[in-house]
N, C-alpha and C positions, 0 to 999 in steps of 0.2 A: 447591648452593644456588641458583645463578643459573638452572639449568634448571627448578627448581620455581617460580621467580618468573614465568617466561615462559609456562608452561602455561596459566594462567587467561586470560592476555591472548590467546593463540592461540585458545582456546575461544570467547571473546567475539567475536573477529574473525570466526571461522567462522560463528558464529550470526548476526551482523549481515549477512554476505554471503548467507546462505541466506534471510534475511527479505526482502531486496530482490530485484528481478529480476536475472538473471545476464547478460542481453544487452540491447542497446539496443532490440530489438524489444519486450521486455517492459515497458519504461518507458512508451512511448506508450499501450500497451493498459491499463496500470495507471492512467494519467492519464485515459484515456477512461472507464474504469469508474467512477472516483471522481468525475468531473464529471457523468457521465450519471445517476448515482443521485440527487443533489439536484435536478437538472433534472426528472427524471421525477416525483419527489415533489412538486415545486413545480407542475408542470403538472397533476398529479392533484388537488392541493388547489384550484388555480384552477378546474378543470373542475367540481369538486364545488360550489364557491361559485356558479358561473354556472348550474349545473343546478338549484339549489334556488331 
């Protein structure tokens, strides 16, 4: 019984590990992409306002 209890927990843990970056190199790149996207959108919107 105890083995069956721990299997879903291990599956969830494995899924969470795969969702995030595996190394420390992946984290800064993930942060860079997530911060660059709103900045690019904001600059595009600002340029559109100024251009009109």
